[in-house]
Steps between C-alpha positions, in 0.01 A plus 500: 500500500401528135134467594537779753655731236218425257244579771648848548569594136143606402467709813842661446417576139172660605678718754764600247238607247274664758759759602569650153129481412403695810771758436397526134136572590609753760721673240214521250269641767753766599557601136126534441449693824782745437386572145142548615630754751731674251221537246241635746338790312402836641187698424557873513232745610554685174631353175834647383340590168125558501328538164224701669750753638778560250852594600576871487822427308755225439856501367530346155792373292435287188814285502446125470730199512848611385396856415686764698516882492879469501474388137509834323389340173184347646170648387204331671220455249181706543302174479680362805440818699135515391438145628630598841305824519171324424562276800612788723197711412285237674673552835642856497411855407857606428847370417840644582781449251864579571635577155399573143783292350466154345162574340335635816430830327195318354348446845295825519332429166425137590385594852253750356326217313422306821429793731823498703669811636882518485761630742774562243851431626822640353804285582783749536859430598857608425452539122393864464428478126275199547328671793412796282367278220278299736365814666404645161318179413315498833390862456377420150302197620337699780379756245392234250295302753341748742278333753695173463840612626410640841852575633866483401747335736843644422745240625462197724751448783772681310623650830498158665713361215735799525468580129410867544544782748205664670570835332507345150178308565321809628611692193356233267167495685477881491563493124214254440225657712434816290466291183216273611152545641511196729674440835873418504665295774805296588503149656740361760511298820371670813843531662624717212194725509566566868870553427443745211194692610587787268364284215150572627518858372527388136239220473123526484461194720738265680535148359646268765613137477435266792638147462519358855666181378799692356553746783828499690308356793244275329149494640293183541207468262259493794621846607578647158172681426502675838867592446428654160208701635707622796790617280256653249371726776858603583558595136170692491607694808834581334325645190200695626259603229628239253298200390675170566483216248633161605668444165617146576403250764476125479631165617673211317334160467821295469868534588738514792410613848648826632520516878134437599357593159382184323419505129190285449166491320303541821714792616471674163123465501473602868711813462322613183160449659593684819666803338211548257253471786688771692512720189122485460438554870745791543457645149857493366618403152691179425670373188558127548833355394452321268266364231695207351795293619816605314743210438782727376545650848620167638837555335550821698298447818495123545191282507300748704536771236289307251194436719341828607206483260134455584475318169710207387777595260450196276126436487421872553216411738418608856686304765216547749154494336224668698339257745768231474686373805871579494767239571878517486499164321215480248634169361549341841317175417743423217794594723369277779452201269851538356637508855312184589640328192855593603430377853377169360810463284729560799330228705503270197876551462547413867285185475682381187829545683358314801433192285872459439594503867531179704372667818241775553632854561459677830217743570723808465569460125127463430426815698771681303348375174160627614641842594676529163189389309272736693736795460534438127127445459413829666769710334494357146202711399651814654839432341345445157289814534804704600702357210231601249453848647860581592706354213614767257717433197685180414731533799212547741310200367815287515575591862142476628425186298816322614435582865140378477614183321753438778223557754284237330776242449663534844212345701490202263874435515519562873210260563709231331807600703311512830352152463818345360719660768724676246681818608528824304804490271758777508551728203839339437346154490265612224730725297843356581679206336347161560726264695415137569134403465288709262249744646135395501253693286288596802801630694620706204153645434452583867837673514441696178160618629667624818769679296240668276302614804815638662617690191162654423451581866838673500413712196171611654654562842768725352240690299298556820812645657625723216183577299220437747241763405374316191561136604236247597529247782507135379375363831266237355724316251805535725319348799371211286862399433660589831268307735563151351876565467514596867306187598747274318800682646382454858336157481758333274840633612807324355675247721817704472602814321598863526363843407572570129652838423264600215188429703645687799559810282142497370365445852690805625380708207134409570537582868652844433254580221204403719612730781537792261169436322306482827663824620439671164139391452378543856322271744150545348589350161395137543608412144853612587499318836374180339758516220782562745384213720515273194852626425611429856357146485679445169820634653470266798438211261815582303700549820435145613798261455491279189668177396864553402532530122654211310812695400558604861459139614756383246744768614451390860570141400822602322620699797409214727704263285802728514468519877476123528817455295686715747378297798641163615340221302235291673201294404321649203168652612275692259330783683178628347381836623270350767794285612719812523240661721494191719880492509514864613258416777 
């Protein structure tokens, strides 16, 4: 008999090792294949920015890092502005500025040195005294730099913001026109030009904003250029005899999805290329929004607000050099390698756990380990990229970093749990008083990781319900954590238990939030659908029954003892929970 066992041991060991090795190689191949597909570049027929054919005009704001126009004491140095204008003069004939506060009154002088024309904006609002002061400054600059300042834009979206009535705005424009020798205009979104057509009588040309991403019904990037051109012709028909300037149009390179409108590098480059191509073909004027990324806007508009620039806000260089292929993930090789390393660590954790088991695990746990490792390996690079791009402020970094950390740790801990046959602990088991045998380190860490994932997921879910417009979808990091938790919950159920109240409450919250988010975001937003699917899987995981907490078990034992004392005495029999189940049967 012993000889027979020895004959089979080498073969059994080979089979046991062959299964995880095959799954490991398959996981690595899938990770590499998916990242190769994700990073597939596109080559556009026309570069977004062509040095041989400069832009007609581009919106410019000089604010870097923590600089913001909301800081009334900030004066941007002329040296900083001059550095930007030298770079912009290589790609554009003109710049549009929105205000002459914060040191921007130096722009006309600095632009004249590098051969740039200026569309001079006056940022007016509710403060009448400040409006008058800024208008006087703009008039003075237009006289001081003739040939540089080619037009004055009195107000930008002041009607959209509701900060001024149409009659007051028209009065201001009429007061400016006789005092300058250059055209005067006003800038607003196309809907407001069509709503207040009387404004056309007071401006020399109509300056219209088209931002398909931000429209009430967002337009896909693939259709955005055609949409802008179509609406431009409607505006032209509404103002016969008036020149039409597209005063703003652009696309964000990063941020949340809105309906079918996806913010991405490829979509930004595609839209810019297509709208400029249409402008040259149909002979209409376009001011591209915008020159540089503006980090300060992320506080007010979310991640997407900071990434509309054709040039990077930190390095101040073109995002899409002429002739270069464009990819949504320029650092995909590093992201792929990091994912493969995580995948390797997950399988290593499972194999180390396997060494401590007397018998080999079934096939199902190994498949679950492979799924968790593959999911984490694919999404780690995306989750890290989203954390870097979407984290804003200490709170943002804490939330995003903690969720990504949970997404990295969860596959490792769940690999150990899957191979060892350990069930997910309940919240009470981890946070409640310890009764009887002490909790193991791995059980406690697994439970704490699940709690962290649940709490952060709750915070983000509530923000997507009550403050959705600016919020990003954490689909990558959330999925990294949820998939392995779900695998443990279904493959390693407790022998006996009940549904804990806290987990049931969170599960219900995730279900209700997911339904609302899907309804609110629409069926074309795949980031929303993915995030909600992850929430539903997490909710199902939490809804699963868990082992009864130690304190509840002790209470059951006490009540059972009281009941026994009231019954006629018989032979003493100690009923463990499995015995109770058998007795009830």
